[in-house]
C-alpha positions in Angstrom: 48.0 -13.8 -52.2 44.5 -15.2 -51.8 45.2 -16.0 -48.2 46.5 -12.5 -47.5 43.4 -11.0 -49.2 41.1 -13.2 -47.2 42.7 -12.2 -43.9 42.4 -8.5 -44.8 38.7 -8.8 -45.6 37.9 -10.8 -42.4 39.8 -8.2 -40.3 37.9 -5.4 -41.9 34.6 -7.1 -41.3 35.5 -7.7 -37.6 36.5 -4.1 -37.2 33.4 -2.8 -38.8 31.2 -5.0 -36.6 33.1 -3.8 -33.5 32.7 -0.1 -34.6 28.9 -0.5 -35.1 28.6 -2.1 -31.6 30.5 0.8 -30.1 28.2 3.3 -31.8 25.1 1.4 -30.7 26.4 1.3 -27.1 26.9 5.0 -27.1 23.4 5.6 -28.5 21.8 3.4 -25.8 23.8 5.2 -23.1 22.2 8.5 -24.2 18.6 7.2 -24.0 17.2 7.7 -20.5 15.8 4.7 -18.7 12.0 5.2 -18.5 11.7 2.8 -15.6 14.3 4.7 -13.6 12.3 7.9 -14.0 9.1 6.2 -13.0 10.7 4.7 -10.0 12.2 8.1 -9.0 8.7 9.7 -9.2 7.2 6.9 -7.2 9.9 7.2 -4.5 9.3 11.0 -4.3 5.5 10.6 -3.9 6.0 7.8 -1.3 8.3 10.2 0.6 5.8 13.0 0.3 2.6 11.2 1.2 3.6 8.1 3.2 4.0 9.6 6.6 1.0 12.0 6.3 -1.3 9.2 5.2 0.0 6.8 7.9 -0.5 9.5 10.6 -4.0 10.3 9.4 -5.0 6.7 9.2 -3.7 5.9 12.7 -5.8 8.8 14.1 -8.9 7.7 12.2 -8.5 4.1 13.4 -8.3 5.5 17.0 -11.9 6.5 16.6 -13.4 3.1 15.6 -15.1 0.9 18.1 -13.8 -2.4 19.4 -16.5 -4.2 17.3 -15.4 -2.4 14.1 -11.8 -3.2 14.8 -12.6 -6.9 15.4 -14.5 -7.0 12.1 -11.6 -5.5 10.2 -9.2 -8.0 11.8 -11.4 -11.0 11.0 -12.0 -9.9 7.4 -8.5 -8.7 6.4 -6.1 -10.5 8.7 -7.9 -13.8 9.1 -9.5 -13.7 5.7 -12.9 -14.8 7.0 -15.9 -14.7 4.7 -18.7 -12.3 5.4 -20.9 -15.3 6.4 -18.4 -16.5 9.0 -18.2 -13.0 10.5 -22.0 -12.8 10.6 -22.2 -16.1 12.4 -19.5 -15.0 14.9 -21.3 -11.7 15.6 -24.8 -13.3 15.6 -26.1 -11.0 12.8 -27.2 -11.5 9.2 -24.5 -11.4 6.5 -26.2 -8.4 4.8 -25.7 -6.4 8.1 -22.0 -7.3 8.1 -21.7 -6.0 4.5 -23.5 -2.7 5.4 -21.4 -2.2 8.5 -18.2 -2.8 6.6 -19.2 -0.3 3.9 -20.1 2.3 6.5 -16.8 1.7 8.3 -14.8 2.1 5.1 -16.7 5.4 4.3 -16.2 6.6 7.9 -12.4 5.9 7.8 -12.0 7.5 4.4 -13.9 10.6 5.5 -11.9 10.8 8.7 -8.5 10.4 6.8 -9.5 13.1 4.2 -10.6 15.5 7.0 -7.3 15.1 8.8 -5.3 15.5 5.6 -7.2 18.7 5.0 -7.1 20.2 8.4 -3.9 18.9 10.1 -1.7 18.6 7.0 -3.3 21.4 5.0 -3.5 19.4 1.8 -5.7 20.5 -1.1 -8.5 18.3 -2.5 -6.3 17.6 -5.6 -3.3 16.6 -3.4 -5.6 14.3 -1.3 -7.0 12.5 -4.3 -3.4 12.1 -5.7 -2.3 10.8 -2.3 -5.2 8.3 -2.0 -4.9 7.0 -5.6 -1.1 6.7 -5.2 -1.5 4.4 -2.2 -3.2 1.9 -4.5 -0.8 2.3 -7.4 2.5 3.0 -5.7 4.3 -0.1 -4.4 6.8 2.1 -2.5 4.1 3.4 -0.1 3.7 0.7 2.5 1.4 1.3 5.4 1.2 -1.5 8.0 -2.6 -1.4 8.2 -3.0 -4.5 10.5 -0.3 -3.2 12.9 -2.1 0.2 13.0 -5.5 -1.5 13.7 -4.0 -3.7 16.5 -1.9 -0.9 18.0 -4.8 1.4 18.7 -5.8 1.3 22.3 -9.4 0.6 23.3 -11.2 3.9 24.0 -12.5 4.4 27.5 -16.2 4.2 27.9 -16.4 6.6 30.8 -14.2 9.3 32.3 -13.2 7.1 35.2 -12.0 4.1 33.1 -8.4 3.7 32.0 -7.6 2.8 28.4 -6.9 -0.9 27.9 -5.1 -2.4 25.0 -6.8 -4.9 22.7 -6.7 -8.5 23.9 -4.4 -10.7 21.8 -6.4 -11.7 18.7 -7.3 -15.3 18.4 -8.6 -16.8 15.2 -12.1 -18.1 15.4 -11.1 -20.8 12.9 -8.5 -22.2 15.4 -11.3 -22.5 18.0 -13.6 -24.3 15.6 -10.9 -26.7 14.5 -10.5 -25.4 10.9 
């Protein structure tokens, strides 16, 4: 009789544990996944803003000079220090810093202007778009490809556009 009673108690304990697990699983299934909602919102914003921003940035990069393009490539593709860029350009490092800050402001202003005029975005939407680029991992703009793909602007009406010469790292030339 003791053995029979022990088997009954153990079976009830197992059944009770199993029932609690089923109830917990049902409760968990009803709770929405917070990450899924965030990922969905990020995907929608990336779809909404990615192409508009990429188009505006490509047009803005089409307006920069060859010297400015070279500075961007040296700094952000080759990861050169400002002092190294200054040495290559034959100017003081402070001038490189000022030129980079002016270039960044010029590009931002051009992108904002295009988003306003061509894509008819409000100021609030533009700010959301620009801040989302930084925070949203789903928005991917191939910046270096855009910088390299922009043809060199013609200096006079008679000259044809030429593409940028293949970029060569100054470090490779110096033996770094």
